[in-house]
C-alpha positions, 0 to 999 in steps of 0.5 A, spaced: 732 425 691 724 421 692 719 424 688 715 428 693 708 425 695 703 431 693 698 429 698 702 429 704 705 436 701 698 439 701 697 437 708 704 440 710 702 446 706 695 446 710 699 446 717 704 451 715 698 456 713 695 455 720 702 456 723 703 462 719 696 465 721 697 462 729 703 467 729 700 473 726 695 472 730 699 472 736 702 479 735 695 481 734 693 478 741 700 482 744 697 488 741 690 488 743 692 486 750 697 492 750 692 497 748 686 494 752 681 492 746 680 485 750 678 489 756 674 494 753 670 487 750 670 483 757 662 484 758 661 480 752 656 486 749 656 486 741 659 493 739 661 496 732 667 498 730 666 505 731 664 504 738 670 500 740 675 505 737 672 511 741 671 506 747 679 505 746 681 511 743 684 508 737 683 509 729 677 506 727 680 503 721 685 500 725 681 497 729 676 494 723 682 491 720 684 488 728 677 485 730 678 482 723 683 478 723 681 476 730 675 474 728 678 470 723 682 466 728 676 465 732 679 470 738 673 474 737 666 473 735 663 477 729 655 478 729 654 478 721 647 481 722 648 487 726 656 488 723 658 488 731 663 484 735 664 481 741 667 476 746 664 470 749 665 468 756 670 463 754 674 468 749 673 473 755 676 468 760 682 467 755 684 474 753 680 479 758 680 476 765 687 477 768 686 472 774 682 467 770 685 459 770 685 460 763 688 467 761 692 465 755 695 472 753 702 471 757 704 466 753 704 470 747 708 475 750 713 469 751 712 468 744 714 475 742 720 475 746 722 469 742 722 472 736 726 478 739 731 474 742 732 470 736 739 473 733 742 471 741 740 464 741 743 464 733 749 466 736 749 461 742 747 455 737 754 457 733 758 458 739 756 453 745 755 458 750 748 460 753 743 465 754 741 467 761 734 469 763 736 476 764 739 477 757 732 476 754 727 481 753 723 484 758 716 481 756 719 475 757 719 476 765 712 479 764 709 474 759 712 468 764 709 471 770 702 472 767 702 465 763 704 461 769 700 465 774 693 462 771 695 454 772 698 456 779 691 460 780 687 454 778 691 448 781 696 450 786 692 451 793 686 447 791 690 440 788 697 441 788 699 442 796 693 438 798 697 432 794 703 433 798 703 429 805 702 433 810 704 440 807 697 443 807 696 442 815 702 445 816 701 451 812 695 452 815 698 452 822 703 456 820 710 454 816 716 457 813 717 457 807 722 458 801 719 459 794 726 459 790 726 461 782 720 466 784 720 470 778 715 475 779 712 472 786 705 469 783 706 463 786 708 466 793 703 471 793 698 466 792 700 461 797 701 467 803 694 469 801 691 462 802 695 460 808 695 467 813 698 463 819 706 462 814 711 466 812 714 466 806 721 468 802 721 468 795 728 467 792 731 469 785 737 471 782 734 477 778 734 483 782 728 487 777 724 481 778 725 481 786 723 488 786 717 487 781 715 481 786 716 486 792 711 491 789 706 486 787 706 482 794 705 490 797 699 491 792 696 484 794 697 486 802 701 480 804 708 484 805 707 483 812 708 476 811 712 475 804 719 477 803 723 477 797 730 477 796 735 477 790 739 469 791 742 464 787 738 457 787 744 454 790 745 460 795 739 462 798 739 463 806 735 461 811 734 454 814 729 449 818 724 451 812 718 446 812 717 447 804 721 449 799 718 450 792 721 450 785 716 452 780 718 451 773 724 453 774 729 447 776 730 445 769 733 452 768 738 451 772 745 450 770 746 445 776 740 442 779 743 437 783 747 442 787 741 446 788 738 440 791 743 439 795 742 446 798 735 445 799 736 438 803 741 443 807 736 448 808 729 443 810 726 442 816 728 435 818 721 433 816 721 438 811 718 437 803 721 440 797 716 441 792 718 441 785 713 443 779 716 442 772 712 442 765 709 435 763 714 430 759 714 423 758 721 420 759 721 418 751 722 423 746 716 419 741 711 420 747 712 427 747 711 429 739 704 432 741 702 440 742 704 440 748 710 437 747 711 442 741 710 448 745 715 445 751 721 443 746 720 450 742 720 454 749 726 449 751 730 451 745 729 458 745 729 460 753 730 453 758 736 450 755 740 456 753 739 459 761 742 452 763 748 452 759 749 460 761 750 457 768 756 453 771 756 445 770 750 447 764 747 440 765 741 442 760 736 438 763 731 442 758 723 443 759 721 436 757 726 433 761 721 428 764 720 424 771 726 419 770 732 425 769 728 429 775 728 423 779 736 422 778 737 430 780 733 429 787 737 422 788 743 425 786 742 431 791 741 426 797 734 425 797 731 418 798 724 419 797 720 422 790 713 421 788 709 424 783 704 428 787 700 431 782 699 432 774 696 436 769 696 437 761 702 442 762 705 440 769 707 435 773 708 436 781 714 432 785 714 431 793 721 430 794 723 428 801 729 425 806 724 420 809 717 418 808 711 420 813 
């Protein structure tokens, strides 16, 4: 065995110290969110430990330690001259403002579920079997909805839908839309709020998610135009849909080609299949970056086990890339496949059987 390069060893140890700190900070973010500390600091007013402890009804000694740790992470701001703590506007957008386009707390809840569910994934590694979404901790469902909702708030209505040929015009006039793999319904409800002339049906195989989405639609005041139903992606009912959307879920499916064939059968003649998937390049070496690191981790612990738990078990993974996704669409019988939009976290594809 070669002798280690001590400089490289020190650099790796330094990265590990940062990663351990990030892991600890993530748990504290979830804790602060659950207790309501971030919301109590949302207005940006500097407050003492005692003030924040009283406002959130927690013990002062715990508050001191939590604030100190978050200040060390750069997640809250410490004012040395007054011995107070606050959130900057940027920190508030990320940790306290639920509907902010940069809200990030949900991502930490996803990480929480990964730690909780690790024994199940370890067993799947040994047996080769999968782990379905419904077998994960409930914080995965909540975290996924809260995290992805911020991206949808930022891009779905103003960027992604306008990037699809003719779709925005149809939605404004009144279209029939299916949101397949809708989860808690964040994407479905957002589209319904933006396009009041259209009708929307969200489908998901997970009944508790369907129930949560139904309640969310009622709370949002769109229940008269939005329906949620339990159904697998390859079996959802209906036909002549002007738009079938799949947000960050195609790669989780055991048989994405079969799901695509069902989309083709249920679309209107000039309908569009919108596929939103995690951003990825086609070659592994091009994904070895911070975003790829997050997505490969999630794919290992969540997405690939989900696919392998189902029939066919294609196991695309969260870093499938455009070439593999294109092949899925073409194998399903579509002839038009175009990358319509992208962000650092997502790719949006327009899929049809004919061009306009």
